[in-house]
C-alpha positions as CSV (number, residue, x, y, z in Angstrom):
1,M,150.1,27.2,107.4
2,K,146.4,27.2,108.2
3,C,146.6,30.9,108.2
4,F,148.3,31.1,105.0
5,A,145.6,28.7,103.4
6,E,142.9,30.8,104.9
7,E,144.5,34.1,103.5
8,K,145.0,32.4,100.1
9,A,141.3,31.3,100.1
10,A,140.2,34.8,101.1
11,W,142.4,36.2,98.5
12,K,141.0,33.7,95.9
13,T,137.5,34.7,97.1
14,K,138.3,38.4,96.7
15,E,139.9,37.9,93.3
16,Q,136.8,35.9,92.2
17,E,134.5,38.5,93.4
18,R,136.4,41.2,91.6
19,I,136.4,39.1,88.5
20,Q,132.8,38.5,88.9
21,A,132.2,42.2,89.4
22,T,134.3,43.1,86.3
23,I,132.2,40.4,84.4
24,D,129.0,41.8,85.7
25,S,130.1,45.2,84.7
26,V,131.1,44.2,81.2
27,A,127.8,42.3,80.8
28,G,125.8,45.4,81.9
29,D,127.7,47.6,79.5
30,L,127.2,44.9,76.8
31,D,123.4,45.1,77.6
32,I,123.4,48.7,77.3
33,E,125.3,48.7,74.1
34,R,122.8,46.1,72.8
35,K,119.9,48.4,73.7
36,L,121.7,51.3,72.1
37,R,122.5,49.3,68.9
38,R,118.8,48.2,68.6
39,Q,117.6,51.7,69.2
40,A,120.1,53.0,66.6
41,E,118.9,50.2,64.1
42,S,115.3,51.1,64.7
43,L,115.9,54.7,64.3
44,N,118.0,54.0,61.1
45,K,115.2,51.9,59.7
46,K,112.7,54.7,60.6
47,L,115.0,57.3,58.9
48,G,115.3,55.0,55.9
49,K,111.6,54.7,55.7
50,E,111.2,58.5,56.0
51,L,114.0,59.1,53.4
52,A,112.3,56.7,50.8
53,E,108.8,58.5,51.4
54,T,110.6,62.0,51.0
55,K,112.3,60.7,47.7
56,A,109.0,59.4,46.5
57,S,107.3,62.7,47.4
58,L,110.0,64.6,45.8
59,S,109.8,62.6,42.7
60,K,106.0,63.1,42.6
61,V,106.4,66.8,43.0
62,I,109.0,67.0,40.3
63,K,106.7,65.1,38.0
64,E,103.8,67.5,38.7
65,F,106.2,70.5,38.3
66,E,107.3,69.1,34.9
67,S,103.8,68.4,33.9
68,E,102.6,72.0,34.9
69,R,105.6,73.5,33.0
70,R,104.6,71.6,30.0
71,V,101.1,72.8,30.1
72,R,102.2,76.4,30.9
73,E,104.5,76.3,27.8
74,V,101.8,74.9,25.6
75,M,99.3,77.7,26.9
76,E,102.1,80.2,26.2
77,E,102.5,79.0,22.6
78,A,98.8,79.0,22.1
79,C,98.4,82.5,23.5
80,E,101.4,83.7,21.3
81,A,99.6,82.3,18.3
82,L,96.2,83.8,19.2
83,A,98.1,87.1,19.6
84,K,99.7,86.7,16.3
85,N,96.3,85.8,14.6
86,I,94.6,88.6,16.3
87,G,97.3,91.0,14.9
88,E,96.8,89.5,11.5
89,D,92.9,89.6,11.8
90,K,93.2,93.4,12.9
91,A,95.3,94.1,9.7
92,E,92.6,92.2,7.7
93,V,89.7,94.1,9.5
94,E,91.4,97.5,8.7
95,E,91.7,96.5,5.1
96,L,88.1,95.3,4.9
97,K,87.2,98.7,6.5
98,R,88.9,100.6,4.0
99,E,87.4,98.6,1.2
100,S,84.0,98.9,2.8
101,A,84.5,102.8,2.9
102,K,85.7,102.7,-0.7
103,V,82.6,100.8,-1.8
104,R,80.2,102.9,0.2
105,E,81.8,106.0,-1.4
106,E,81.3,104.5,-4.8
107,V,77.7,103.4,-4.0
108,E,77.0,106.9,-2.7
109,K,78.4,108.4,-6.0
110,E,76.3,106.1,-8.0
111,R,73.3,107.0,-5.9
112,E,74.0,110.7,-6.5
113,M,74.5,110.0,-10.3
114,L,71.1,108.1,-10.4
115,Q,69.4,110.9,-8.6
116,L,70.9,113.4,-11.1
117,A,69.8,111.1,-13.9
118,N,66.4,110.9,-12.4
119,V,66.2,114.8,-11.9
120,S,67.4,115.1,-15.5
121,R,65.0,112.7,-16.9
122,E,62.1,114.4,-14.8
123,E,63.1,117.8,-16.2
124,R,63.1,116.4,-19.8
125,V,59.8,114.9,-19.3
126,Q,58.4,118.1,-17.8
127,M,60.0,119.8,-20.8
128,K,58.5,117.6,-23.3
129,L,55.1,117.9,-21.5
130,S,55.3,121.8,-21.6
131,E,56.4,121.7,-25.2
132,A,53.5,119.3,-26.1
133,K,51.1,121.8,-24.4
134,F,52.2,124.7,-26.6
């Protein structure tokens, strides 16, 4: 019976060692899982921050893009208005050139007529002078 008790005690000791080894293994696995979870949480937090920064940067870039687009549209409208005004001004300049040429022509005709009148008057004066001498 003593032998049986010793075997039983040895068996219990082996069983307890096996159970302790299993517990130690599970505890080791649990520690590894905790470390992995902490790393995952840390990485998740870091990625969350990066995502928030990226969203903020994207929002800023979109606002800048929209602002630049509005500025470009205003500039295009101003350029179109200036081009239209230039076209209108060109037409007005052409009309003024035509009027100026017409006025110059009329002035030239009047000058010629005045010259003819002066020549005629001078001839009459000369004729009267020559008649007065005779």
